[in-house]
N, C-alpha and C positions, 0 to 999 in steps of 0.2 A: 689288882687282878685284871688282866686283859683277857676278854672272852670272845671267841669266835663262835657264833651260833650258825649252824648250817641246817636249813630247813627246805621245805618245798611247799608251794601254794596249791596243794591238792586239797581244797577245802581250807577253811580258816584256822582250824585247830592247831596244826603243826606250827605255824608262825605265831599264833597266840601264846602257845606254851613257851616259846623262846622269848617273846616280848614280856611275858609275865615274870619269868626268871630274871630278865634284864632289869626289871624294876627293883627287885630285891638287891641285886648287885649294885646298882647305881645309888641306892639308898645307903648301903653300908660302906661302899667304896666310891665316893663322889668323883674321885679323880681317875676311876677305872675307865678303860676303853672297852666298849661292847659293840660288836658289829654283827648284825643279823643279816644273813645272806639267803636269798631265795635261790637255791643252788642251781637248778636247771636254767633259770633265767640268766644267771651269771655266767655259767660255763658254756651254754649253747642255747641261744634263743630258738633255734630250730627244734632242739630236743624238748624245750619247754612247750613249744606249740604242739608238737606231735604227741607228747606224753601227757602233759597237764591238760591241755585243751581236749585231747582225746578222751581222757578220764572223765572230765566234766560233761562232755557231750554224751558219753556212754551212760553214765548214771542218770542223766536227764532223760534220754530217749529210750534206752533199753537197759535198765539196771540189772536184769537177769543175766545178761551177757557178762557184765562186770563180776557178778557173783560167781559165775562159772569159772572165770579166769582166776579169781581169788582162791576159790576152793582147789582148783587145779594146781595153783602155785604152792599149796601146802603139801601136795603129794608128788609133784613132778620136779625133780631136782634140775632138769634141763632148763626150765623156765627161770629158776633162780640163777643158774649159771649164765644164762643170757643177760640177766640183769647185772650180774657181777662184771661180765665182759664190757658192757656199756659203761659201767662205773670206772673200770680201768682205762678205757679209751678217753674218758672225759676228766680224769683225775689230775692231769698235768696243770690245768688252769687253777684248780684248788690248791695244788702244791705251790704255785707261784704266789697266790694270795696269802697262804700261810707264811711263806718266807718273808713276804713284805710286811704283813701285819704283826707277826711274831706273838701269837697269843700265849697266855699262860696255860690255857686249857681250851679244848674244843668240845662243844655240846651239839649233838645231832638230835633233832626232833623228827627225823624221818629216816627210814632205812636206806634210801638211795645214797645220800651223802655219807652215811656210815660205811657203806661198802667202799667208797673212795678212800676214806680215812684208814680203814682196815688194810687196804692194799698198800697205801703209802707207808704205813707203819711196818707192814710185813717186808717191804723192800728197803727198810731202814732209811727212807727218804725223810721221815719226820719221827720224832720221839715224844710228842706232846701228849700228856694225859687226855683221854677222851671219854666222854660220858654220852650214853644214849638215853633218851627219854621217850618211852612208849606212850603215845597219846591216845590209845584206845585200851579198853579192858579186855585185851585178847593177846595171846602170844602168836607169833608167826615166824616161819623159818627165815624170812628176809632180814630179821634182826640178828640172826646167829652169825657173828663174826668174831674172829680172834683179835687179840691185841687191844681190846676195849676194856678199860679199867672199871667201868661201872654201868649198869643197866638200871634205870629207874622205872618201876612198874606201879600200877594203880592199886594192886591188891595182892595179898599173900598167895592166892590161888594161882595167879600168873607166875609168881616167883617159883612155886612148886612145879608148875608145868615146864618152865624154862630149865630147872634143875634136871627134870626127867629127860630133857632134850640135850643135855650135856653141857649147859652153861654153868661155870663154877659158881657155887652158892655164895662164895665170898664177894662175888662181883654183882650180885642182884640185891636191890634195895626197894622194898615196897613202901616208898615214901608218898606215892600218889602223883597225879598229874598237877603241876603247879598252876594256880590261877592268880590273876592280878590281886595285889594286896587290897584293892578297893572292895573285893568281895568279903573280906574279913570284917569290914566295918558294917555291922548289921543295924538297921533302923527298925523300930517297932512298926508293925503294919499300919497302924492308925496314922502315924507321922508320915510314912512313905506315901500313903494314899492321899493325904492332905496336900503334900507337895506336888502330886500329879493331878490334882483336882478331881480325885475319885471319891466315891462314897466309901464308908467303912462297912463293907459287907463282902461276902464270898467273891473272890477275885480270881479269874482264870487267865494265865499268861500262855498264849499260843505262839510258838516259834518254829521256824522252818530252817534254821541254820543261816549262815551269812548269805547264801544264794537263794534262799526262799524255795528250796526244792521240796518235793514230797506232796502229799495230799492235803496241803494247808488250807486251800480254799474250801474244799468240801467239809473239812473238820470245823473250820470257823462257821460255815453255814449251819452245821448241825447244832453248834452251841447257841447260835442266835435264835434257833427255832424252838428251844425248850421253854416251857412256861416258868420254870424256876427263876427266882429273883437273883441273878448274878450280874457281875460286870466283867467285861472282857478287854484284855489288852492283846493285840495281835501284831506281831513283828514280821514284816515281809522281807527284811534284809535289803539286799541291793536289787531285788527283782521289782523294778518299777511297774511293769505290766501287771504283776500280781497285786501290788498295792492298789492300783486303780480298780482291779476286779473286786478286791475285798471291800473297797469303799462303796461299791454299787450294790452289795448284797443287802437284801431287805432285812429289817429288824422289827418283826411284827409285835414283839412285846416291849419295845421301847427301852431296851437295856442300854446302860451306859457303856459305850465302846470307844476304844482308842485304836485306830489303825495307824501303824507306824512303819516307816521304811528302815533304812540303815540307822542304827542308834548306837550311842556310846554310853548309855546309862542302864545297861542290862542289870547291873547290881541293884539299882534303885527299883527297877521293874520287878525283880524277884522279891525284894523286900516287901513290896506292896501286894504280892500274890500269895494265894493259898496252895495252888498247884501249878505245875508247868506242863503244858502239852507240847511235846517236841519230838523232832527226829533225834535219835540217840547218838549224836556225835560225842566223842570222848570228852572234849572240853566243856560242852554244855552240861553233860552229866556231872562233871566235877564241880562246876559252878553251882548247880542245883543242890548237890549233896552238901556243899559248904553252907548253903543257905537253908539246909534242912527242909527242902521242898519235895514232896512226893512227885514222882514223874509219871505222866500219862503219855506213853510212847506211841508215835505214829510213823508210818512210812519208813522203816529202817531200810537202808541200802543193803542188798544181799552182800554178805561178806562181813567186814569188821563191825558194821552197825548192827547187824543181826546178832552178833556175839555180844555187843554192848547191851542190847535189849535183853538178851537172855540173862546176862549178869544181873541187871537191875531187877527183873521180874523174879528170878530165882532167889535173890537176896531179900526180897520182900519190900524193896524201896519204891516199887512202881508197878504199873500194870500196862498191858498192851491194849490199845484201842484198835479193833479190827474194822475193816471197811463197812460192814453191815451192822455194827453195834449201835444200840440206841443210847445216846449220851445220858438221857434222864435215868435210865436203868443203871448205868455205870455209877453215876453220882449217888444214886440211892444205895447201891451196894457198897460203895467205898466211902464217900464223904459222910453220908448219914450214919454209917456204922462207926461210932466213935472208937471202939476197940481197934477195928482194922485201920482206920485213918491215923490214929495215934501211933499204932505199931509201925506204919509206913514212915511216919515222921521220925520215929526213934531209929529205924533202920538207916535212914539217910544220915542221921547224926553218927551212927556207928561206922558207916562206910566212909564218911568224909575224912579228908586229910587236910585240915586247915593249916597245919604247920609245914606242908609240903615244900613251899618255897624256901623257908628257913632251913629245913633239914637238908635239902639239896645243896644249898649254898655252903653249909657246914662241911658237907662231903666234898664239894669242890675245893674248899680251902685245904682239906687234908690231902687230896690228890695233888694239888699244886705244891704244897710244902714237901711232900714225899718225893717229888720229881727232881728236887734240887739236891 
């Protein structure tokens, strides 16, 4: 099975979903060819700079503007038409790549390359089965394209919403967002903590996504200031300036603290933790759900992350930490309340999709076999 993954590096989640699924394919089909493409970077470095860098700068400096654009794109068909026009203009390079690589199936983890593939199929330039993987717990019109054989979503409610919007039910599969197989190998907390040189007590994992965005510094400060005996792992991602700031924060009660930058052992960190305090990116949520970790959500980006946060809170698998909340009060109300805390852990288990990667791979096999 030869697979072409088309994604975009607007945050890490889209590429991570592609790479996670690639792991399942490579394990089952060692001789398969899998190619993961950062689409805008491949077809037009200028488009990548304008769109991706513009997106990152906007959510960093003025996330409300991004939220307004996101909400407007749900209602204003002309914005989506403009996006489609751009996809058409850039699709010729992807067409050449497809003709050269000759994939058995195409997997899109972002709606922009999906637009290109839909156009190429509509014009009969390609006829390769195509799958879309939605990497957030939200539906959006940018995903609505014809000639797409399968849409993978994180929950049944998204499937029902897509059906209401006119997507054929037979094309929608609520298999969940695929996570790396390493997240399926769970260690007991005592062992994981020992491997990380941590004590065997209440452990809080604080994360801000791959770029370390959000109110991570203030959140970390609040956790260090409570009298309660906890230990803290905080991950600053690729934000080196943030990591240095976190290392300088005072720790009046002498808590055991690990300040980390970009890491490749998130699975182990989650195994060692009792709760995860995080921005609500779709991939981070999926990983936490598989690990059955209650989510304490901070700093959602207006738009898809706000919807992700609403999904988790409404489902009972997490809570929102507001800017002026007292952390000690939250821990008293949530962690010390055994009934509520156990219910949150149970809900993470109910929402998790640990078989997502295998289920998606089986569907890919069916789509490929039916195309011959």
